[in-house]
N, C-alpha and C positions, 0 to 999 in steps of 0.2 A: 348750159344748165338744163337738164331734162325736167319738164313740168307738164302736168295735165291741166288744161284750162277747160272748165265746165261752163256751158252756156251756148245758146244758138242765136242770140240777138245780134244786131249790128254792133253793139258795144263789145260783145264777146269777139266778134270778127276783128274789130279794131285792136282789141287787147292781144289777140293772136298775132296780128301784124306787128304790133309794137314789140312783143316778146321776140319775134324772129329778127327784128331790126337790132335787138341787143345780143343776138347770137344764140338765143335759147333754142333748145330742142322741144317743140311743143307737140310732138307726135305721141309721146308717152312719158311716164315719169311717176315716181312714188309721191312726189309733192304735188299738191292740188291748189289751184286758184279758181274759186267760184265767182263768176261775174254777177254783179247786182242786176236785178234783185236776186236774193239767194234762192227763192222759189216763189211760186204763185200763191201759196197758202201757208199758214202756220204748220199745218199737218205735214206738208211736203218739206218744210224747213226742218222739222223735228226728225223726219226720216233721213235727211242729209246729215244732220248732226250725229245721228246714231250710226250712220254708215261707217264701217271701219276703213281706215286708210293706212297704208304702210309708211307714209312719210308725214310731212308737215302740211298744213293747209291754211289758206288765207281767203278772206272775203274781200273782193275788189270792187270799190266804188271810186272812180277816178276823181270826183269832185273834191274829196278830202285832200288830194295832193296838188290841186291848183295853187300856184304861188300866192295869189291874193287870199285864198282861203286859209292856207298855212299861216300867213301873217295875221289874219283875223283870229285864228285859234290861239296863236302865241300871245295876242294882246287881250283876249277876252276877260282875263282876270282884272285888267286895268279899269274896266267900266264899273266896278263895284258890284254889289248885290243886284241881280237881274230884276228888271221891271217889265221887260217885254222882249220877245223874240218874234221876228216876222220874216217871211220870204214870199216874194211874188215872182211868178214866171209866166211866160207866154209859150205855149206848146201846141204842136199839131195834135189833132184828136187822137187819143190812144187811151189805154187804161190809166186809171189814177195811180196804180202801183208803179207803172213805168214812168209816168210823167212827173210825179211828185216825190219819188223815192229819195232822191238826193237832198231835196229840201227838208223832208222829214228827218233824214239821217243827220244832216248838218245841225239842225236846231236841237235835236236830241243830244248830239255829241256836245254841243256848247253847254247845254243845261247840265249834263253829267260832269263836264270839266269844272263847272262852277258849283259843284257839290250837290246837285239834285239827282234823284233817282229816276224811276220811270214816271211818266205822267199818271195822274190819278184819274183822269177822265179824258176821253177824246170824242169829238163830234164832227160831223160833216154836213154842210149845207150849201145850197146854191145861192149866192148873194146877188147874182144878176144873170141875165142870159149868157150862157157859155162861160160862166165863172163859178168855180167850186172852191170852197174854203174848208180846210181841215184845221181844227183847233185842238191843241194839246194843252191841258191844264196841269200846271205844276203848283206846288205850294207857294203862293204869293204872286204868281204871274201866269200869263198864258203865252203860248207860242202858236202863231197863225201861219198856215201855209196856204197860199192862194194860187190857183192855176186858172189862167185865161186860155180857153181853147180857141186857137185861130190858125188855120192851115195856110193862111196867105202871108204871114209875116215871119221874119227871122226869129227863131226862139231866143228868149232873153231871160235873165235871172237877176233879181235883186235880193239881198239878204241884209237884215238889220239886227244888231245886238245892242240892246239898250239896258243901261243900269243906272244906279243912283249917281255915278260919277262920270258918265260919258256915254258916247254912242259910237259904234263901229258900223260901217255900211259898205257893202260891195254892190257895184253895178257892173253889168256886162254889155250895156248898149250905149255907145257903139263899140267900146272896148272895155276890157275888164280892169277895174280900178278899185282901190280900197281907200276909204276916208275914215279918219278918226276925229270926232268932234268937228266935222265939216272941212278938215284939212286933208289934202291928199297925202297918203303914205307912200314914200318912195319904195318901189318893189325891187328886189335884187335882179340884176341883169343876168340872164342865163348865158351860158356859153353857146357858141354857134352850133347849129344842128342842120342836118340835111333838110332842104325845103319840104320834101314829102313827109317828113316827120314832125314838122312844126305844128300842124293841127293836133297831133297826138300829145305833144308837150303842152300846148295851150289848154287842152281839156284835162290835163293831169295824168294821162295814161302812162307816159314815159316815167315821170317822177314816181308814180305809184308802183310800177313794176320794179324800178330800181330800189325802192324801199323794201318791197317784199323780197326781191332777189337777195339783197344784202342780208336780211334776217335769215332767210333760208340757208344761205351759204355759210353764215357764221353761227348757225344754230342758236339764234337769239329769239326770244319771244317778240311777237308783234304787238303793237298797241291794240287795246280792246276794239277800237274802231275797225280793225281788219279781221275781227273774229267772226266765225259763223254765228255765234250767239248774238252779236250786235246786229248782223244781217237779219236774224230772226226777229229781233225786237222791232225793226222798222216794218217788216211785213205784218207783224202782229198789230201795230198801231193802225196801219192803213186798213187792215181787215176789220178791226173793231169799229173803226169809223164807218166803213162802208156797210157793215151789217147792222149798225145802230146799237152795238153792244154797250156803248157808252163808257163803261169802266174797263180800263186796260189792266189786265192782271198777267204779267209775264211769268212764265214758269222757269225761264232761264235768267239768272242774275249775273251782272257783270262780275268778272273774276278780279 
């Protein structure tokens, strides 16, 4: 399948490698996959959205396709009305957009799935030395994204979805697992894969590409989480927090 993959980050390189492992032609193509983050600024995102393409296009952030995350998304209605969303990570020093992108994207997606729109307010503060916290406020609850900057440890990620009827939690240290109300959720056992591709599957890249590829091949629409507009909304939230704008007013609405 011919496809053009946009991006020059390590994630983009891994996505190209994963696409080639599936037999895709990534040298050219009318269909486009833009790797997260969609762009560095909202203005650049708007330029990409306005840019004409001859084929279909998808926004690629592999975390949404990790097995544990997919299982959390499938169960997020079961916790009842949301009371709190939170995500903590440990990352090597980089930009907040690069480090916290998938945390913001995942919490935003869960909020939208549970019937909420865009956050009404966002803020950013340092809660301790080398710790930044971005807070998105929705009607009735808040979603907090915390990043601890540490170049000396293995990156990790925790995600919690809390509601009136239960709690879902993902931990990735030492291995990725999902809990619901404190009990481990059995995750589907994937088919065997070449050892060199295992890290790409663990991080969601292979599943993400298969989802996008199937939609492109069958000419089916992708979920909103794979749209350029969703990618823009994540950049807009982080940009508003970093600039101290406070109120997040998206110009692009979910379709």
